[in-house]
VOZA-852533 format. One record per residue (C-alpha): residue in three letters; x negated, y negated, z negated. Coordinates in Angstrom, 1 decimal, decimal comma. Layout:
BEGIN
<r residu="ALA" u="X" v="Y" w="Z"/>
...
//
This chain:
BEGIN
<r residu="MET" u="-70,4" v="28,6" w="6,2"/>
<r residu="THR" u="-70,4" v="25,4" w="8,6"/>
<r residu="ALA" u="-70,9" v="22,1" w="6,1"/>
<r residu="LYS" u="-68,1" v="19,8" w="6,2"/>
<r residu="LYS" u="-68,7" v="16,5" w="8,1"/>
<r residu="TYR" u="-67,8" v="13,5" w="5,9"/>
<r residu="GLN" u="-67,0" v="10,1" w="7,2"/>
<r residu="PHE" u="-67,1" v="6,8" w="5,2"/>
<r residu="GLY" u="-65,4" v="3,7" w="5,9"/>
<r residu="LEU" u="-64,7" v="0,0" w="4,4"/>
<r residu="ASP" u="-61,3" v="-1,7" w="4,4"/>
<r residu="THR" u="-60,4" v="-5,0" w="3,8"/>
<r residu="PHE" u="-57,3" v="-7,2" w="4,1"/>
<r residu="GLY" u="-58,9" v="-10,5" w="4,7"/>
<r residu="ASP" u="-58,8" v="-11,6" w="1,4"/>
<r residu="ILE" u="-59,1" v="-15,6" w="1,2"/>
<r residu="GLY" u="-63,0" v="-15,6" w="0,0"/>
<r residu="PHE" u="-64,9" v="-17,8" w="-2,5"/>
<r residu="LYS" u="-68,5" v="-19,3" w="-1,4"/>
<r residu="ASP" u="-71,3" v="-18,8" w="-4,0"/>
<r residu="ASP" u="-70,5" v="-22,0" w="-5,8"/>
<r residu="GLY" u="-66,9" v="-21,2" w="-6,4"/>
<r residu="THR" u="-64,9" v="-23,3" w="-3,8"/>
<r residu="ALA" u="-62,4" v="-21,4" w="-2,1"/>
<r residu="MET" u="-62,9" v="-20,7" w="1,9"/>
<r residu="ASP" u="-60,1" v="-21,6" w="4,3"/>
<r residu="GLY" u="-58,6" v="-18,9" w="6,6"/>
<r residu="GLY" u="-61,1" v="-19,5" w="9,4"/>
<r residu="GLU" u="-64,0" v="-19,1" w="7,2"/>
<r residu="THR" u="-62,8" v="-16,1" w="5,9"/>
<r residu="LEU" u="-62,3" v="-14,7" w="9,5"/>
<r residu="ARG" u="-65,5" v="-15,3" w="10,4"/>
<r residu="GLN" u="-67,0" v="-13,9" w="6,9"/>
<r residu="VAL" u="-65,3" v="-10,7" w="8,0"/>
<r residu="VAL" u="-66,8" v="-10,6" w="11,1"/>
<r residu="LYS" u="-70,5" v="-10,7" w="9,7"/>
<r residu="GLU" u="-69,6" v="-8,2" w="7,0"/>
<r residu="ALA" u="-68,7" v="-6,0" w="9,8"/>
<r residu="LYS" u="-71,9" v="-6,6" w="11,6"/>
<r residu="MET" u="-73,8" v="-5,9" w="8,1"/>
<r residu="ALA" u="-71,8" v="-2,5" w="7,9"/>
<r residu="ASP" u="-72,7" v="-1,6" w="11,3"/>
<r residu="ASP" u="-76,3" v="-2,5" w="10,8"/>
<r residu="LEU" u="-76,3" v="-0,3" w="7,4"/>
<r residu="GLY" u="-74,8" v="2,6" w="9,4"/>
<r residu="ILE" u="-71,1" v="2,8" w="7,5"/>
<r residu="ASP" u="-68,6" v="4,9" w="9,8"/>
<r residu="LEU" u="-65,8" v="2,4" w="10,3"/>
<r residu="ILE" u="-64,4" v="-0,8" w="9,0"/>
<r residu="ALA" u="-60,5" v="-1,2" w="9,3"/>
<r residu="LEU" u="-58,5" v="-4,4" w="8,8"/>
<r residu="GLY" u="-55,1" v="-4,7" w="7,0"/>
<r residu="GLU" u="-52,2" v="-6,6" w="8,6"/>
<r residu="HIS" u="-50,6" v="-9,0" w="6,2"/>
<r residu="HIS" u="-48,6" v="-12,2" w="6,6"/>
<r residu="ARG" u="-48,9" v="-14,0" w="3,2"/>
<r residu="PRO" u="-51,3" v="-16,6" w="1,6"/>
<r residu="GLU" u="-53,6" v="-14,2" w="-0,2"/>
<r residu="PHE" u="-54,9" v="-12,8" w="3,1"/>
<r residu="ALA" u="-56,3" v="-14,2" w="6,4"/>
<r residu="ILE" u="-55,6" v="-11,4" w="8,5"/>
<r residu="SER" u="-52,2" v="-11,4" w="10,2"/>
<r residu="SER" u="-53,4" v="-10,1" w="13,7"/>
<r residu="PRO" u="-56,0" v="-7,6" w="13,3"/>
<r residu="GLU" u="-56,6" v="-6,7" w="16,9"/>
<r residu="VAL" u="-57,9" v="-10,1" w="17,3"/>
<r residu="VAL" u="-60,3" v="-9,8" w="14,7"/>
<r residu="LEU" u="-61,8" v="-6,6" w="15,8"/>
<r residu="GLY" u="-62,1" v="-7,6" w="19,3"/>
<r residu="ALA" u="-64,7" v="-10,3" w="17,6"/>
<r residu="MET" u="-66,1" v="-7,7" w="15,6"/>
<r residu="ALA" u="-66,6" v="-5,4" w="18,8"/>
<r residu="ALA" u="-68,7" v="-8,2" w="20,4"/>
<r residu="VAL" u="-71,5" v="-8,1" w="17,7"/>
<r residu="THR" u="-71,3" v="-4,3" w="16,9"/>
<r residu="LYS" u="-72,8" v="-1,4" w="18,8"/>
<r residu="ARG" u="-71,7" v="1,7" w="16,8"/>
<r residu="ILE" u="-69,1" v="1,2" w="13,8"/>
<r residu="LYS" u="-65,6" v="2,3" w="14,7"/>
<r residu="LEU" u="-63,2" v="-0,6" w="14,4"/>
<r residu="GLY" u="-59,8" v="0,5" w="13,0"/>
<r residu="THR" u="-56,5" v="-1,1" w="11,0"/>
<r residu="ALA" u="-55,0" v="-0,2" w="7,8"/>
<r residu="VAL" u="-52,3" v="-0,3" w="8,8"/>
<r residu="THR" u="-50,6" v="-1,3" w="11,6"/>
<r residu="VAL" u="-47,0" v="-2,0" w="11,0"/>
<r residu="LEU" u="-45,4" v="-0,5" w="13,9"/>
<r residu="SER" u="-42,0" v="-0,7" w="11,8"/>
<r residu="SER" u="-41,8" v="-4,6" w="12,9"/>
<r residu="ASP" u="-44,0" v="-4,6" w="16,0"/>
<r residu="ASP" u="-43,5" v="-3,4" w="19,6"/>
<r residu="PRO" u="-45,3" v="-0,1" w="20,2"/>
<r residu="VAL" u="-45,8" v="-1,2" w="23,7"/>
<r residu="ARG" u="-47,4" v="-4,5" w="23,0"/>
<r residu="VAL" u="-49,4" v="-2,6" w="20,2"/>
<r residu="PHE" u="-50,7" v="-0,1" w="23,0"/>
<r residu="GLU" u="-51,5" v="-3,0" w="25,4"/>
<r residu="ARG" u="-53,5" v="-4,7" w="22,6"/>
<r residu="PHE" u="-55,2" v="-1,5" w="21,5"/>
<r residu="SER" u="-56,1" v="-0,6" w="24,8"/>
<r residu="THR" u="-58,0" v="-3,7" w="25,7"/>
<r residu="LEU" u="-59,9" v="-3,2" w="22,4"/>
<r residu="HIS" u="-60,7" v="0,1" w="23,9"/>
<r residu="GLY" u="-62,3" v="-1,4" w="26,7"/>
<r residu="LEU" u="-63,9" v="-4,1" w="24,5"/>
<r residu="SER" u="-65,4" v="-1,9" w="22,3"/>
<r residu="GLN" u="-66,1" v="1,4" w="24,6"/>
<r residu="GLY" u="-63,7" v="3,3" w="22,8"/>
<r residu="ARG" u="-64,6" v="2,7" w="18,9"/>
<r residu="GLU" u="-61,0" v="1,7" w="18,1"/>
<r residu="GLU" u="-58,8" v="3,2" w="15,9"/>
<r residu="ILE" u="-55,2" v="2,5" w="15,0"/>
<r residu="MET" u="-53,8" v="3,9" w="11,7"/>
<r residu="LEU" u="-50,2" v="3,5" w="11,8"/>
<r residu="GLY" u="-48,1" v="2,7" w="8,5"/>
<r residu="ARG" u="-44,3" v="1,7" w="7,5"/>
<r residu="GLY" u="-46,1" v="-1,0" w="5,6"/>
<r residu="SER" u="-45,9" v="-1,5" w="1,5"/>
<r residu="PHE" u="-45,5" v="-5,4" w="2,7"/>
<r residu="THR" u="-42,3" v="-6,4" w="3,9"/>
<r residu="GLU" u="-42,9" v="-9,6" w="4,9"/>
<r residu="SER" u="-43,5" v="-8,9" w="8,6"/>
<r residu="PHE" u="-39,7" v="-7,7" w="9,0"/>
<r residu="PRO" u="-37,7" v="-11,0" w="8,5"/>
<r residu="LEU" u="-40,6" v="-12,9" w="10,1"/>
<r residu="TYR" u="-40,1" v="-10,8" w="13,3"/>
<r residu="GLY" u="-36,5" v="-10,5" w="13,1"/>
<r residu="TYR" u="-35,8" v="-6,8" w="11,8"/>
<r residu="ASP" u="-33,5" v="-5,6" w="9,3"/>
<r residu="LEU" u="-35,0" v="-4,0" w="6,3"/>
<r residu="GLN" u="-31,7" v="-1,7" w="6,1"/>
<r residu="ASN" u="-33,3" v="-0,2" w="9,2"/>
<r residu="TYR" u="-37,2" v="0,5" w="7,2"/>
<r residu="ASP" u="-37,0" v="4,3" w="7,8"/>
<r residu="GLU" u="-35,4" v="4,4" w="10,8"/>
<r residu="LEU" u="-37,3" v="1,7" w="12,8"/>
<r residu="PHE" u="-40,7" v="3,8" w="11,9"/>
<r residu="VAL" u="-39,2" v="7,3" w="13,2"/>
<r residu="GLU" u="-38,4" v="6,1" w="16,4"/>
<r residu="LYS" u="-41,3" v="3,7" w="16,8"/>
<r residu="ILE" u="-44,1" v="6,2" w="16,0"/>
<r residu="ALA" u="-42,1" v="8,8" w="19,0"/>
<r residu="MET" u="-42,5" v="5,9" w="21,3"/>
<r residu="TRP" u="-46,1" v="5,5" w="20,4"/>
<r residu="GLN" u="-47,0" v="8,9" w="21,0"/>
<r residu="LYS" u="-45,4" v="8,7" w="23,9"/>
<r residu="LEU" u="-47,3" v="6,0" w="25,2"/>
<r residu="LEU" u="-50,5" v="7,8" w="24,8"/>
<r residu="GLU" u="-49,8" v="10,2" w="27,1"/>
<r residu="GLY" u="-50,6" v="7,8" w="29,4"/>
<r residu="LYS" u="-48,0" v="8,6" w="31,8"/>
<r residu="PRO" u="-45,3" v="6,5" w="33,6"/>
<r residu="MET" u="-43,0" v="5,8" w="30,6"/>
<r residu="ASN" u="-38,7" v="6,9" w="30,8"/>
<r residu="TRP" u="-37,7" v="5,8" w="27,5"/>
<r residu="SER" u="-34,6" v="4,8" w="25,6"/>
<r residu="GLY" u="-34,0" v="4,1" w="22,0"/>
<r residu="LYS" u="-31,7" v="2,3" w="19,1"/>
<r residu="PHE" u="-34,1" v="-0,3" w="18,2"/>
<r residu="THR" u="-36,9" v="-0,2" w="21,1"/>
<r residu="GLN" u="-36,4" v="-1,3" w="24,9"/>
<r residu="LYS" u="-35,6" v="1,2" w="27,7"/>
<r residu="LEU" u="-38,2" v="1,9" w="30,3"/>
<r residu="THR" u="-37,6" v="3,5" w="33,5"/>
<r residu="ASP" u="-40,8" v="4,8" w="35,3"/>
<r residu="THR" u="-43,1" v="2,1" w="33,9"/>
<r residu="THR" u="-46,7" v="2,2" w="33,8"/>
<r residu="VAL" u="-48,1" v="0,2" w="30,6"/>
<r residu="TYR" u="-51,5" v="-1,7" w="31,0"/>
<r residu="PRO" u="-54,5" v="-1,8" w="30,7"/>
<r residu="LYS" u="-54,4" v="2,3" w="31,3"/>
<r residu="LEU" u="-56,7" v="4,2" w="29,4"/>
<r residu="PRO" u="-59,6" v="5,7" w="31,1"/>
<r residu="LYS" u="-58,7" v="9,4" w="32,4"/>
<r residu="GLY" u="-59,3" v="11,9" w="29,5"/>
<r residu="GLU" u="-59,4" v="9,1" w="26,9"/>
<r residu="THR" u="-57,2" v="8,2" w="23,9"/>
<r residu="ILE" u="-56,5" v="5,8" w="21,4"/>
<r residu="ALA" u="-57,7" v="7,3" w="17,9"/>
<r residu="THR" u="-54,4" v="7,5" w="15,7"/>
<r residu="SER" u="-54,1" v="8,1" w="12,2"/>
<r residu="LEU" u="-51,2" v="7,8" w="9,8"/>
<r residu="ALA" u="-51,5" v="5,9" w="6,1"/>
<r residu="VAL" u="-49,5" v="7,8" w="3,5"/>
<r residu="GLY" u="-48,6" v="6,2" w="0,2"/>
<r residu="GLY" u="-47,0" v="9,0" w="-1,8"/>
<r residu="SER" u="-43,8" v="10,4" w="0,5"/>
<r residu="PRO" u="-43,5" v="13,9" w="1,1"/>
<r residu="GLU" u="-41,6" v="12,8" w="4,4"/>
<r residu="SER" u="-44,5" v="11,0" w="5,9"/>
<r residu="ILE" u="-46,8" v="14,1" w="5,2"/>
<r residu="ILE" u="-44,4" v="16,2" w="7,0"/>
<r residu="ARG" u="-44,2" v="13,6" w="10,2"/>
<r residu="ALA" u="-47,8" v="13,5" w="10,2"/>
<r residu="VAL" u="-48,3" v="17,3" w="10,4"/>
<r residu="TYR" u="-45,2" v="17,3" w="13,4"/>
<r residu="TYR" u="-46,9" v="14,5" w="15,5"/>
<r residu="ASP" u="-50,2" v="15,9" w="14,9"/>
<r residu="ILE" u="-51,8" v="12,8" w="13,5"/>
<r residu="PRO" u="-54,6" v="12,7" w="11,0"/>
<r residu="VAL" u="-53,7" v="11,5" w="7,3"/>
<r residu="VAL" u="-55,3" v="9,1" w="5,2"/>
<r residu="ILE" u="-53,6" v="8,7" w="1,8"/>
<r residu="ALA" u="-53,8" v="5,0" w="-0,1"/>
<r residu="ILE" u="-54,5" v="5,6" w="-3,8"/>
<r residu="ILE" u="-54,2" v="2,4" w="-5,5"/>
<r residu="GLY" u="-53,0" v="3,2" w="-9,1"/>
<r residu="GLY" u="-53,0" v="6,3" w="-11,0"/>
<r residu="GLU" u="-55,2" v="9,1" w="-11,4"/>
<r residu="PRO" u="-56,1" v="10,5" w="-7,9"/>
<r residu="ILE" u="-55,5" v="13,9" w="-8,5"/>
<r residu="ARG" u="-51,5" v="13,4" w="-8,8"/>
<r residu="PHE" u="-51,9" v="13,2" w="-5,1"/>
<r residu="ARG" u="-52,8" v="17,0" w="-4,8"/>
<r residu="PRO" u="-49,3" v="18,3" w="-3,9"/>
<r residu="TYR" u="-49,3" v="16,1" w="-1,0"/>
<r residu="VAL" u="-52,4" v="17,8" w="0,3"/>
<r residu="ASP" u="-51,0" v="21,2" w="-0,4"/>
<r residu="LEU" u="-47,9" v="20,0" w="1,4"/>
<r residu="TYR" u="-49,8" v="19,2" w="4,6"/>
<r residu="HIS" u="-51,8" v="22,4" w="4,6"/>
<r residu="LYS" u="-48,5" v="24,4" w="4,0"/>
<r residu="ALA" u="-46,5" v="22,1" w="6,8"/>
<r residu="ALA" u="-49,6" v="22,8" w="9,2"/>
<r residu="LYS" u="-49,2" v="26,1" w="9,0"/>
<r residu="GLN" u="-45,4" v="26,5" w="9,1"/>
<r residu="LEU" u="-45,4" v="24,3" w="12,2"/>
<r residu="LYS" u="-48,2" v="25,8" w="13,7"/>
<r residu="LYS" u="-50,2" v="22,6" w="14,0"/>
<r residu="PRO" u="-53,7" v="21,9" w="13,5"/>
<r residu="GLU" u="-55,2" v="20,9" w="10,3"/>
<r residu="HIS" u="-57,1" v="17,5" w="10,6"/>
<r residu="PRO" u="-59,7" v="16,3" w="8,0"/>
<r residu="LEU" u="-57,7" v="14,4" w="5,4"/>
<r residu="GLY" u="-59,0" v="11,0" w="4,2"/>
<r residu="MET" u="-58,0" v="8,5" w="1,2"/>
<r residu="HIS" u="-58,8" v="4,8" w="0,5"/>
<r residu="ALA" u="-58,9" v="2,8" w="-2,9"/>
<r residu="HIS" u="-60,2" v="0,1" w="-4,1"/>
<r residu="GLY" u="-64,0" v="-0,8" w="-5,3"/>
<r residu="ILE" u="-66,6" v="-3,3" w="-6,6"/>
<r residu="ILE" u="-70,2" v="-1,8" w="-6,8"/>
<r residu="LEU" u="-73,1" v="-4,0" w="-8,5"/>
<r residu="ASP" u="-76,2" v="-3,1" w="-10,1"/>
<r residu="ASP" u="-75,0" v="-4,0" w="-13,1"/>
<r residu="GLU" u="-72,1" v="-2,2" w="-14,8"/>
<r residu="GLN" u="-70,7" v="-5,0" w="-16,9"/>
<r residu="GLU" u="-70,8" v="-7,7" w="-14,1"/>
<r residu="ALA" u="-69,1" v="-5,0" w="-11,6"/>
<r residu="VAL" u="-66,2" v="-4,9" w="-14,5"/>
<r residu="GLU" u="-65,8" v="-8,3" w="-14,9"/>
<r residu="VAL" u="-65,8" v="-9,3" w="-11,2"/>
<r residu="GLY" u="-63,3" v="-6,5" w="-10,7"/>
<r residu="PHE" u="-60,8" v="-7,5" w="-13,9"/>
<r residu="LYS" u="-61,0" v="-11,0" w="-12,6"/>
<r residu="TYR" u="-60,3" v="-10,5" w="-8,9"/>
<r residu="ILE" u="-58,6" v="-7,6" w="-8,5"/>
<r residu="LYS" u="-56,3" v="-8,4" w="-11,5"/>
<r residu="ALA" u="-55,6" v="-11,7" w="-10,0"/>
<r residu="GLU" u="-54,4" v="-10,2" w="-6,9"/>
<r residu="MET" u="-52,3" v="-7,6" w="-8,1"/>
<r residu="ASP" u="-50,7" v="-10,2" w="-10,2"/>
<r residu="SER" u="-50,2" v="-12,4" w="-7,3"/>
<r residu="ILE" u="-48,2" v="-9,6" w="-5,6"/>
<r residu="GLY" u="-46,4" v="-8,3" w="-8,8"/>
<r residu="ILE" u="-44,5" v="-11,5" w="-8,8"/>
<r residu="ASP" u="-42,8" v="-10,6" w="-5,9"/>
<r residu="ARG" u="-42,4" v="-6,6" w="-6,7"/>
<r residu="GLY" u="-41,6" v="-7,2" w="-10,4"/>
<r residu="TRP" u="-44,8" v="-5,7" w="-11,8"/>
<r residu="ALA" u="-46,0" v="-6,7" w="-15,2"/>
<r residu="PRO" u="-49,2" v="-8,6" w="-15,2"/>
<r residu="MET" u="-52,4" v="-6,3" w="-15,4"/>
<r residu="THR" u="-53,9" v="-5,5" w="-19,1"/>
<r residu="ARG" u="-57,3" v="-5,1" w="-19,9"/>
<r residu="ASP" u="-56,3" v="-1,6" w="-21,1"/>
<r residu="ARG" u="-54,8" v="-0,7" w="-18,0"/>
<r residu="PHE" u="-58,0" v="-1,9" w="-16,0"/>
<r residu="GLU" u="-60,1" v="-0,1" w="-17,7"/>
<r residu="PHE" u="-58,0" v="3,3" w="-17,3"/>
<r residu="GLU" u="-58,2" v="2,6" w="-13,5"/>
<r residu="ILE" u="-62,2" v="2,6" w="-13,6"/>
<r residu="ASP" u="-62,4" v="5,3" w="-15,9"/>
<r residu="LYS" u="-59,6" v="7,8" w="-14,7"/>
<r residu="GLY" u="-57,8" v="6,2" w="-12,1"/>
<r residu="ALA" u="-58,1" v="4,5" w="-8,4"/>
<r residu="TYR" u="-60,8" v="2,1" w="-9,4"/>
<r residu="TYR" u="-64,2" v="2,6" w="-8,0"/>
<r residu="VAL" u="-65,8" v="-0,1" w="-10,0"/>
<r residu="GLY" u="-69,4" v="0,1" w="-11,6"/>
<r residu="THR" u="-73,0" v="0,8" w="-10,7"/>
<r residu="PRO" u="-73,8" v="2,8" w="-7,3"/>
<r residu="GLU" u="-74,1" v="6,0" w="-9,1"/>
<r residu="GLN" u="-71,3" v="5,5" w="-11,1"/>
<r residu="VAL" u="-69,0" v="4,9" w="-8,1"/>
<r residu="ALA" u="-70,8" v="8,0" w="-6,3"/>
<r residu="GLN" u="-70,0" v="10,4" w="-9,0"/>
<r residu="LYS" u="-66,0" v="9,4" w="-8,9"/>
<r residu="ILE" u="-65,8" v="9,4" w="-5,3"/>
<r residu="ALA" u="-67,6" v="12,7" w="-5,0"/>
<r residu="LYS" u="-65,2" v="14,2" w="-7,8"/>
<r residu="ASN" u="-62,1" v="12,8" w="-6,3"/>
<r residu="MET" u="-62,8" v="14,1" w="-2,8"/>
<r residu="LYS" u="-63,9" v="17,4" w="-4,1"/>
<r residu="ALA" u="-60,5" v="17,7" w="-5,8"/>
<r residu="LEU" u="-58,4" v="16,4" w="-3,5"/>
<r residu="ASP" u="-60,4" v="18,4" w="-0,2"/>
<r residu="MET" u="-60,9" v="14,9" w="1,6"/>
<r residu="GLN" u="-63,5" v="14,5" w="4,1"/>
<r residu="ARG" u="-63,2" v="10,4" w="4,5"/>
<r residu="PHE" u="-63,4" v="7,9" w="1,8"/>
<r residu="ASP" u="-62,5" v="4,3" w="2,6"/>
<r residu="LEU" u="-63,5" v="1,6" w="0,3"/>
<r residu="VAL" u="-61,3" v="-1,4" w="0,2"/>
<r residu="TYR" u="-63,8" v="-4,2" w="-0,6"/>
<r residu="GLY" u="-63,7" v="-7,9" w="-1,3"/>
<r residu="THR" u="-60,1" v="-7,4" w="-3,0"/>
<r residu="GLY" u="-58,9" v="-10,8" w="-4,5"/>
<r residu="GLY" u="-61,5" v="-12,6" w="-2,6"/>
<r residu="GLN" u="-64,8" v="-12,8" w="-4,5"/>
<r residu="LEU" u="-67,7" v="-14,4" w="-4,1"/>
<r residu="LEU" u="-69,5" v="-13,8" w="-0,8"/>
<r residu="HIS" u="-72,7" v="-12,4" w="-2,7"/>
<r residu="GLN" u="-70,5" v="-10,0" w="-4,4"/>
<r residu="ARG" u="-68,7" v="-8,9" w="-1,6"/>
<r residu="GLU" u="-72,1" v="-8,3" w="0,4"/>
<r residu="ASP" u="-73,5" v="-6,5" w="-2,8"/>
<r residu="THR" u="-70,7" v="-4,1" w="-2,7"/>
<r residu="ILE" u="-71,3" v="-3,3" w="1,2"/>
<r residu="ARG" u="-74,9" v="-2,9" w="0,9"/>
<r residu="ASN" u="-74,7" v="-0,8" w="-2,3"/>
<r residu="TYR" u="-72,2" v="1,5" w="-0,6"/>
<r residu="ALA" u="-74,4" v="1,6" w="2,4"/>
<r residu="THR" u="-77,5" v="2,3" w="1,1"/>
<r residu="LYS" u="-76,9" v="4,1" w="-2,6"/>
<r residu="VAL" u="-73,5" v="5,2" w="-2,9"/>
<r residu="ILE" u="-72,9" v="7,1" w="0,8"/>
<r residu="PRO" u="-75,9" v="9,4" w="0,6"/>
<r residu="ARG" u="-75,8" v="10,1" w="-3,1"/>
<r residu="VAL" u="-71,8" v="11,2" w="-2,4"/>
<r residu="LYS" u="-73,2" v="13,1" w="0,4"/>
<r residu="GLU" u="-75,7" v="15,0" w="-1,8"/>
<r residu="LEU" u="-73,3" v="15,6" w="-4,4"/>
<r residu="LEU" u="-71,1" v="17,0" w="-1,7"/>
<r residu="GLY" u="-73,5" v="19,0" w="0,0"/>
<r residu="GLY" u="-72,3" v="18,3" w="3,4"/>
<r residu="GLU" u="-73,4" v="16,6" w="6,4"/>
//
């Protein structure tokens, strides 16, 4: 039997960071730090770094492709992606142009992760009606798939522009494409859509026991067989902090992850995170917080239970001190990833 090939990445939303003396960084400083962290990840052999798109005061990245372009200039091997590009509130043609430009700058290392967006600030910002939340994504993902064919576009839609024999530039080199995946947060319809369009799936697990997503994994395999589509390796992403001292990791996590979740919860009606809830997420839930060995054991356990071949660690949640962010990246690359591969027995 051929050993499975695993992929390990980093995700960040560009959380406004803190210098080691505790003073807050501004947006520009945070962006430059994220570029520095991408180079570190590249040097350490991490497979991918992906950036979120947000339009809120807690985050510095509203235009991921610009930051990915800066990363392309200082990295050599690491894949450069998004997590996610909110396609519903964007123009697929403009998105294609930005990523085909990044394709040239990075020599084909780009990856776009499409999503409907759990944050909805971009919809009113760009003039879209949230009442059309689902319809926008369905139409625009279909347009995106058509753009990837690389042929002159003939297109007419309800929410998108009409195109007649239109070539979109810059064109991709012959035989090349933009690597595309689909982020799924817990919708069966999204799983079916990914199978229909033949797009790999990454499941965002941001709370609760990961095993509750097993029915979505089973649905993916069942739908692929019924629709006679290829089955791609599945991926997952989740928040984590990896420090050499367990108690320090827990205290850093509770301070910064709680702060971010409570801030977001004000808009969404969530109750503030309790200590008991946080410790549940570390013990049995979706947070990978602790020493390298503790985190590696938990990643391996959940990847095996959910039949995953890709794991992305969301680092820097809530900002965190610079040395804490960088220690997490370093521990993830040098201690956690090799140990997870050893535990799983794959490549």
